[in-house]
N, C-alpha and C positions, 0 to 999 in steps of 0.2 A: 294406844299411841293417838289416833286422832281425835280421841276424847279428853286428852289431855291439853291438844293446840289447839281444840278452840275454848277448853277452858280459859290458859292463859289468855285468846285472847280477847274472852270477856272483860275477864278481871284487868287488862291494858286497857278497855273501852270505859268499864265502871274508874278508873283510877285517872283517867283521861279526862272521863265527865266532873269526876268529884275536883282534881286539882282546879282544873277550869274554872269550875262555878265559884269557889273559894276566891282564885284572880278578881273574878269578874265580881264578885264583893267588895273584895277589899279595892277595886279599884273605884265600887262605885263609889263606896265612901266615902274617901280619899275627893272623889270630885263635887263630892257634895259641900266638902269642906270647905270654909270660905278661909282659912287661918293661910297665912303666907307662907309658912312652915310645912306646909302640905302640898305645896308644889311638885317638890323635890318628890315626897312618897308618892303625889300619883302617878307622875310620869315613870317612877319605878316600878307600881305595881301594876299599870297596862303595858311594861316591859316583858316582864314576866306574864302576862296571859297573852300576851302573842307570842311571847318562846312557847311558848305550853302548846297553844295549838299550830304552830309550825312542828312542832315535835313530837307528836304522839307516839303511841306503842304499834298502831296498827304497823305487820313487817311486811305488810303487799302494797301498800299504796303509800305515793310520795306524800311530800309537804301539799298542804294548798296555795297554790298559785298567789291569790289573794294573803294568805297568812305571811310569805316570804317579802310578799310585798309592804306590808306592813311594817315586818321585821328592820327592812332597808332604810322605812323612810324616818327611824332613828337617826339617819346618817346627815338628815338635810335640817337638822336645825344645830344645835353648839356642838364643841368638841367632846363636853363633857359627857353630853347623853349618847353620843357614838361610843366615847370610850367606853361607857356604862352597858350598853348595848355587846358590844366587844368581850367584854369580860363576865357579861351575865353570859352568853354563849359557850363560853369556854368555861366556864363554871359546869354548867348543863353537863359540855361533854366530858369533862373531866370526872362527876361527880356518878352520872350514871350506868348500870350494870345492863341494861337493858340493849341490843346488840341494832334495834330499830330506832333507837331514841339517839344511838350514838352513830349514825351513817345517816341521818336525819338533820343531825347537827352541823355533820361534815359538809352536810349537802348546805344546807345554810350558810356556811364556811364560803364556799365554792361559788356561793350567789353575791357574798361581798365581794369576791375575789374580779368576776366574772362582770357585776352589774352595780355595786355599791357605788356608794359618792366618793368622790378625793378623800373627806374627811373620815370615812369608815373605814376606807383601805388604809389610811395613814395609819390608824389604829391598831388594825390588824398587820399591817407589817413591824409595828415597833411589840407588838406580843407575842413570848415576852422579851424582856429587854434583853435574854442572852440570844434570846433562837438559836441556831442550830441545829442538827438530824434529831431527831425520834423527842421533839421538846416538847407534842402533843400528849408524848407516853400513852402512845395503846399500842405498842409492837406484841403488848402480852394480854391484848383484852379477849375476854372469852366470855360466851354465853350459853352455856350448854342444858338450860332450862329447855329446849325443844329442838329438833330436828333441826326446823330453819333459825331458828334462832344463834345455833351452832354453826349452819353454813355462812347467816351473816354475818357471822363473828369473822370470818376471812375475809368477807370483804370490808371489815371496818377496817381491820388491820392494813389493809393493803391500800384503802381508799387513805388514811392518815398519812399512809408513806409517800402516799401520790402528791397527798397536798402540802406535805411539807419539803418534797421535792422541788414541786411549783413555788411556794414560796422563796425556796433559797434561790432559785433561777431569776426568776422575778428583782428579788434582791440585786442578783450581780448586774442583770440588764438595765435594772433603775425604773422598771414601769414592771404594769404586772401582765404576765402574758397571758393572750386571748381574752382582755379586760375589752370592754366597748373604749377608752377610749385609747391602748394602742391600736384599735383597727381607724381608730379616728387620724392619727397621727403618722399613718404610715410613714409617707414623703420624709418628713423631720428625722423618723428612726433611719432612714437610709443614708439620713447626712451626717445622723452620729455616729453610724459603722461605718464610713468613711474617713472619721477623723481619730478612729481607733486605733493603738500601736498593733503591730503583729501580733504579739502578747498576749495582750487582753482580747483580740478577737477570735484568737483561739481557745481561751478560757472559754466565752460567752457558748461558741460552737460546741466544746465539749458539754457545755451546763445545759445546754436544751436538749444535746441528744442522750442526753444519762434521762431528761423528761421521757425520750421513747421509748426508753429502754424498761423505764416502772411501767409504759402504759401497759407495755408486753407480758409484765408479772402478774397481772391480773386475774386473778382465780377461776376457776372452771366455774361456769353456771349449770351445774351437774343437775340440780332438784327448783333453779330458780330460772329458768328460762323464760317462763312469761311474767317474772314480777318487776310489775310496774316500779319498785322504787329502785331497784338496780340497773333497769331501763332509763329511769332517769338520769341514774350517777353517769350512766356511760354516756349518754348524749352531751350531756358536759364535758365528757373527757374528750369523747370526739373532736368536739368543735375545737378544745386545748390544742389538739390530736396535729390540726390543718392551722392552727397559726403557729406552733413550734416549728411544722413543718416549711411556714413562710419566711420565717426566721430565719431559719437553717439556709436555704436558699441564699435569702438577702446577704449572708454572711460569705456562704459557697462564690459566689459572682461579682463580692470582692475578692476575695482569695485568689481567683482567677486574674484579676487585672493585678494582682500584687506575684503573683507567680516566682517572677525573676527575682525579687529581693527580699524573698522569705529566708530565716537563717535555716541549718542543717536541724537546729532543733527543733524549730517551728513546723519544720515540714513531715519531722518524724509523730511530733505532736499531733497534727492538723490526719494526718494517711489513719491515725489511729483512730481518732473520730468517725473520721468519713466508712472505715472499714465496721466499727462500732454498730451506724445511723442504718449502712446498710445488711447487718444480722436481722435489726427490726425489719425487713421486708416478708411480706406475708404473715407475720405477727401482729400487727396491729390493726385497729381496730377499722370496720368499713363502714364507714362515711356514710350517711344518705342525703341525697343533693349536694352530693361530690365528683363531678366529672372526674371519670374515668383516665383523663386526657392528662388531669392537671397532677393529680398522683405516680405516672407514668412520666410525665415530667420532670418529678424530683428527684424518683430513684435513675432517669437516666444521667440528670444531671449531678448527682452524687457518684456516678457509677465514670460518669465522664470524667471529673475532676480528680476521684482516684485515682485514673489513669494517668493522668497527669502530672499529680502529685511524685506516684510510683518513679514515673519519667524525672523526673525532678530531682526526686530524690537517691537514684541512681546514678545520674549525673554529679552531684554532687558526692557522691562515694570514690566515683573515680577521679573525680577534681583531688580530692583528699589522700586518696591511692598515692596518685602523680605527684602532688606536693609533698608527700613524707618521701618520696624515695628520690627527690630529687634533693631535700635537704639530707638525707642523709646522706649522700653522695657529697653536698656543700660539704658535710661534717668530717667526712675521710679525709677529702681534699684538703682541710683546712690544719686537719692531724696531720698528717704527710706534711702540710707548707712549714708543719713546728721541727721540722728535722731539717730543711734545706736556710742554712743561713740567706737572708736578705742584706740589702744593703743597710736598710732601715737598722739594723741589729748593729751594726758596726758604730762605736764610739771610736770620735775624734779626740785623737791629745794635740799637744804642740809637737809631745816628741812620738819620732816615727817605731819605738822600739816599745814602746806602752802603749802604740796600736794595736802592733804583732801580736804582744802580749792580751789583747782585749778579744783580738780576734781568737787566738787559741781556747780561751776561757768562754768564751760565747758558742763554739762548738764545740765545749765538750760539755754543757751546759744542755744544748740541742740534744745530743746524742745520750745521757743520761735520759730526758724526758723518753 
């Protein structure tokens, strides 16, 4: 088994070397060609070489930071170049059968979300045009070539699901959760949240909570405890986790200001989201360099708000029950009142005889009811 793994690693290294050498030669040839038609071809060859260097077959090492930086640099020029970079990255992700390559492609996508330029992020946000869940189409990914590859396959499936969830949440919020731009515009975000309708605020909170729930579903690292590639993935996800918790805190604080004006339905949905969030406690990542006081403060805020919303819900339930009793009592009184002749039911005629007949007619109709 160990020999098979070493053989596969050697084959992967050879394949990487051959692919990168071929791409480097093509890039050099296109660069040396002076024709105007070679400009796009040269850029494409350079992109291909950069992508190969960032997504090698090594199952233990994360992508080289220089290679990732070079890949992100394609978002600093034209929109067409950024679009080509995203499309090439996605094509490699969809066509590979190697778990290490797939995981590194997903890691590169995550870097675009977190550190990419606006143009690069914009191209990622509209890819594909339909969007939706499981659009990365990796829920059935399997690489059984080695035990390590098989275990990495579960990480590919989970990471793809997480990236999809992250993109869906980001589309709903209108910005990429955890990105540098999100952190810089914190004050503006709090102002935006304060202007949201209650229903939209609940929807955003539920989406952010679902992101925490997805983090809790990460695979067990039985044989990958010291794998630097997996550690790199968890490092980025951990940063997103802190960002999501901060965004939830902003919305919970806003709900605290609106508690008395929440509808019964909004209170029920918010209480459900808070309970789901509380269920994640103890299952999330232990993020380094984050003070325990901040984390404990978050869970304290969730518990406090859950108690308040719960009491408000009970108060609303009692109010609804009281209104129902009063309505039923009023309905019964109304039904009883129909049996009693009121002066307004009399019909005035010029003749006293006709008035008496009308009185008898009204009385018989009331008894019939």
